[in-house]
C-alpha positions in Angstrom: -8.0 5.5 -16.6 -11.5 4.5 -15.8 -12.3 3.1 -19.2 -9.0 1.2 -19.4 -9.5 -0.4 -16.0 -13.0 -1.5 -16.8 -12.0 -3.1 -20.1 -8.8 -4.8 -19.1 -9.5 -5.7 -15.4 -13.3 -5.5 -15.2 -13.0 -2.9 -12.4 -15.1 0.2 -12.1 -13.7 3.2 -10.1 -16.4 4.4 -7.7 -14.6 7.5 -6.4 -11.3 9.3 -6.2 -10.7 11.5 -3.2 -7.7 13.9 -2.9 -6.6 15.0 0.5 -3.4 16.5 1.8 -0.7 14.1 0.9 -3.2 11.3 0.2 -5.2 10.1 -2.9 -7.7 7.3 -2.2 -9.1 5.4 -5.2 -12.2 3.3 -4.3 -13.3 0.6 -6.7 -16.3 -1.7 -7.0 -16.7 -4.3 -4.3 -16.7 -7.3 -6.6 -13.0 -7.6 -7.3 -10.1 -9.6 -5.9 -6.7 -8.8 -4.5 -4.9 -9.7 -7.8 -7.1 -7.2 -9.8 -6.5 -4.5 -7.1 -2.8 -5.1 -7.3 -2.8 -4.9 -11.1 -4.9 -1.7 -11.0 -2.5 -0.2 -8.6 0.4 -1.1 -10.8 -1.3 0.4 -13.9 -2.3 3.6 -12.0 1.3 4.0 -10.6 2.8 3.4 -14.1 0.4 6.0 -15.7 1.2 8.5 -12.9 5.0 7.8 -13.3 4.8 8.7 -17.0 3.6 12.2 -16.0 5.5 12.6 -12.8 7.8 15.4 -14.1 4.7 17.5 -14.9 2.2 16.5 -12.2 4.4 15.6 -9.1 1.6 13.4 -7.8 3.7 10.5 -6.6 6.2 12.9 -5.1 3.6 14.7 -3.0 0.9 12.0 -2.3 0.4 8.5 -1.0 -1.8 6.5 -3.3 -4.3 4.0 -1.9 -6.4 1.7 -4.1 -9.2 -0.1 -2.1 -12.6 -1.6 -2.2 -15.3 0.0 0.0 -14.8 -1.1 3.6 -11.7 -3.0 2.8 -9.4 -3.8 5.7 -6.2 -1.8 6.3 -4.4 -4.9 7.4 -2.1 -6.6 4.8 -2.5 -10.4 4.8 -2.1 -11.9 1.3 1.0 -11.8 -0.9 -1.0 -9.9 -3.5 -1.6 -7.2 -0.9 2.1 -7.0 0.0 3.0 -6.8 -3.7 0.3 -4.2 -4.3 1.5 -1.9 -1.5 5.3 -2.1 -2.2 6.6 1.4 -1.9 3.8 2.5 0.4 4.1 3.4 4.1 3.1 0.7 6.5 3.0 0.1 10.2 4.4 -3.2 11.5 3.3 -4.1 15.0 5.7 -6.6 16.5 5.0 -9.2 19.2 7.6 -11.3 20.9 8.0 -13.5 24.0 10.4 -10.9 25.6 7.6 -8.2 25.6 9.7 -5.8 23.6 6.8 -5.2 21.3 7.0 -2.1 19.2 5.4 -0.3 16.3 7.8 0.1 13.3 6.8 2.6 10.6 8.5 2.6 7.2 8.1 2.1 3.4 7.3 -1.5 2.5 10.1 -3.1 0.5 8.7 -6.6 0.3 7.7 -9.8 2.0 9.2 -13.3 1.4 8.7 -16.7 3.1 10.7 -15.6 6.2 10.7 -11.8 6.6 9.0 -8.5 5.9 11.3 -5.7 4.9 10.7 -2.0 5.3 12.9 1.0 4.9 13.4 3.0 8.1 13.6 6.6 8.9 17.3 6.9 8.0 18.2 7.0 4.4 19.1 3.6 3.1 18.3 1.8 6.4 16.5 -1.5 5.8 14.6 -3.2 8.7 14.0 -6.9 8.4 11.3 -8.4 10.6 10.8 -12.1 10.9 7.2 -13.3 10.4 7.1 -15.0 13.8 7.6 -11.6 15.4 4.9 -9.8 13.5 1.5 -9.2 15.0 0.2 -7.2 12.1 1.2 -5.1 9.0 -1.2 -2.2 8.3 -1.6 0.8 6.1 -1.5 3.9 8.3 -4.6 5.8 9.1 -5.2 8.7 6.7 -3.8 12.0 7.9 -6.2 14.8 8.6 -5.8 18.1 6.8 
């Protein structure tokens, strides 16, 4: 994986850390969101090919990041990159019914962010004007 990512994307993997239910892949600082998104797709595709044998995706969240990168999703590239990952959506509205919604990121378009909720098949649609932030959750401790 390291050699392929360097050749095709110009990204060098600095470290890979495995923790309970979490794999963090840290890459060189000098990369952009599009390359991070592409590396994530390549990594997920490669893991998917071996999922029956390895069960990595079934048992772990995968994060690809640069050192010191923010956990807040801002750009469309970041939202595309983290589709299928757990996110925390902090809402803010004029009625003060602010809440923290946690779910799997389905996607973002010009109007809404969509996440899957706790109930199987439940989709939560949150309008952009009600969103304060969309963040990746803090890593869970072992």
